[in-house]
C-alpha positions as CSV (number, residue, x, y, z in Angstrom):
1,M,-0.1,-0.1,-0.2
2,T,1.2,3.7,-0.9
3,E,0.8,5.9,2.5
4,V,0.1,9.6,1.7
5,R,2.4,11.8,3.4
6,T,0.5,15.0,3.2
7,F,2.7,17.1,5.3
8,E,5.4,16.3,3.0
9,M,3.1,17.6,0.2
10,Y,2.8,20.7,2.2
11,V,6.4,21.4,2.6
12,R,6.3,20.7,-1.1
13,G,4.4,23.3,-2.1
14,R,5.9,25.8,0.9
15,L,9.0,25.1,-1.1
16,E,7.8,25.9,-4.4
17,S,6.0,29.4,-3.7
18,W,9.1,30.3,-1.5
19,G,11.1,28.8,-5.1
20,R,8.5,31.6,-7.0
21,E,9.0,34.0,-4.5
22,F,12.4,34.2,-4.6
23,C,13.2,32.8,-8.1
24,L,16.6,33.2,-9.4
25,D,15.4,35.3,-13.1
26,R,13.8,38.3,-11.0
27,D,14.7,42.1,-12.2
28,C,17.1,43.3,-10.5
29,E,15.6,46.3,-8.9
30,Y,13.9,43.8,-6.6
31,L,17.2,42.3,-5.4
32,G,17.9,46.6,-4.1
33,H,19.7,47.5,-7.5
34,K,19.1,51.2,-8.2
35,S,16.8,51.2,-11.2
36,K,16.4,54.8,-12.0
37,D,18.3,58.3,-11.6
38,M,17.3,61.2,-10.7
39,L,17.7,62.5,-14.9
40,Q,15.5,59.7,-15.5
41,V,13.0,61.3,-13.6
42,L,13.4,64.3,-15.0
43,I,12.7,62.9,-18.6
44,E,9.7,60.9,-17.5
45,H,8.1,64.3,-16.0
46,K,9.2,66.5,-18.7
47,G,11.6,68.5,-16.9
48,E,9.6,68.8,-13.8
49,M,10.1,67.5,-10.7
50,P,7.7,65.2,-9.3
51,P,4.4,66.9,-7.6
52,R,5.0,64.4,-4.9
53,P,8.1,62.6,-3.6
54,T,7.0,58.6,-3.1
55,G,9.9,57.5,-0.8
56,F,11.3,54.0,-0.2
57,K,9.0,51.6,0.4
58,P,10.7,48.1,1.2
59,L,9.4,44.3,-0.9
60,E,7.1,43.0,0.9
61,I,7.6,39.3,1.1
62,P,4.7,37.1,2.5
63,P,5.5,35.3,6.0
64,L,5.0,31.7,4.8
65,E,7.7,32.4,2.3
66,M,10.5,34.3,4.3
67,Q,9.9,31.5,6.9
68,I,11.1,29.1,4.4
69,E,14.4,31.0,3.5
70,D,15.3,31.6,7.1
71,I,15.5,28.1,7.3
72,V,17.4,27.9,4.1
73,A,19.8,30.9,5.6
74,D,20.0,28.8,9.0
75,M,21.3,25.8,7.1
76,T,24.1,28.2,5.0
77,R,24.8,29.5,8.6
78,D,25.4,25.8,10.1
79,G,28.0,24.9,7.3
80,Q,25.6,23.4,5.4
81,R,26.2,25.6,2.1
82,H,25.8,22.7,-0.5
83,M,22.5,21.4,0.6
84,S,20.7,25.3,1.1
85,A,22.7,26.1,-2.8
86,V,21.1,22.6,-3.9
87,L,17.8,24.2,-2.4
88,R,17.7,27.2,-3.9
89,S,19.0,26.3,-7.7
90,Y,16.0,23.3,-7.6
91,Y,13.0,25.7,-6.0
92,C,14.6,28.8,-7.3
93,G,14.8,28.2,-10.9
94,T,11.3,27.4,-11.1
95,G,10.8,26.9,-15.2
96,R,14.0,25.6,-15.8
97,K,15.2,22.7,-17.6
98,A,17.0,20.1,-14.5
99,V,20.3,20.5,-16.5
100,E,19.9,24.0,-16.2
101,R,19.1,23.6,-12.0
102,L,22.2,21.4,-11.9
103,A,24.3,23.6,-13.8
104,Q,23.3,26.6,-11.2
105,A,24.0,24.7,-8.2
106,R,27.3,23.7,-9.3
107,Y,27.9,27.4,-10.0
108,M,26.7,28.6,-6.9
109,I,28.6,25.9,-4.7
110,Q,32.1,26.6,-6.9
111,Q,31.8,30.0,-5.3
112,F,32.3,29.0,-1.7
113,D,34.1,25.8,-2.3
114,P,36.0,25.7,-5.4
115,D,37.1,21.9,-5.0
116,T,33.6,20.3,-4.7
117,K,32.1,18.5,-7.9
118,L,28.8,18.1,-7.7
119,S,27.8,14.8,-9.4
120,K,24.1,14.4,-10.7
121,R,23.4,11.8,-7.9
122,K,25.1,13.9,-4.9
123,Y,22.4,16.9,-6.6
124,Y,19.7,14.7,-5.6
125,T,20.7,13.3,-2.9
126,L,21.2,16.6,-1.1
127,H,18.2,17.5,-2.1
128,D,16.6,14.9,-1.0
129,L,18.6,16.0,2.9
130,G,17.6,19.5,2.5
131,F,14.4,18.9,2.1
132,Q,14.2,16.7,5.1
133,R,15.8,19.0,7.2
134,V,12.9,21.6,6.1
135,V,10.3,18.9,6.9
136,G,12.1,18.6,10.4
137,V,12.0,21.9,11.3
138,L,8.6,23.0,10.0
139,Q,7.6,19.7,12.1
140,G,9.5,21.6,15.4
141,I,7.9,25.1,14.3
142,A,4.2,23.1,14.2
143,R,4.8,21.0,17.5
144,A,6.0,23.9,19.3
145,A,3.1,25.9,18.8
C-alpha cells in the first residue's frame, strides 16, 4: 500500500511557493539595485520634478515564504552550504530544465568551495537531505505551537 504523506506534500508546496517568491530570474530592481536615477525621473516628467515624493517602500514578502528563506539561510550559516545551494537552485530555478538547475547549483557551490565536484546523484541526494531538513524544522515549529 502507498502511504500518503500529506505533511511532505504541504512542505513541497511551501518550498515551491518560496521558489517563486525568491526566483533567481527576477529583475534587478527587486534585488535592491538602483533602477532609475534623477535624470531619468526628470526625463519622464518632462523636466519638472514630480509633485509629491513617494519615498522608499520595501519589498513585501509573505511571511510563509520568509519562514522558508530563514530555514534555508540557517542551513547556510550552520555549514550546510551545499544543501542550501541545491535547494535554491532546485526550487528558485522554477521554469528551468533539470540540467540548467544542476548547472546553477554547481555554479553556486563553486563560489564558496571551488574543489567540490557536484555529480547528478549527489545533487539529488543533497536535495532530499535538504528537503528532509526543512520538513524536520517545520515539524518542530508545528509541535512547538
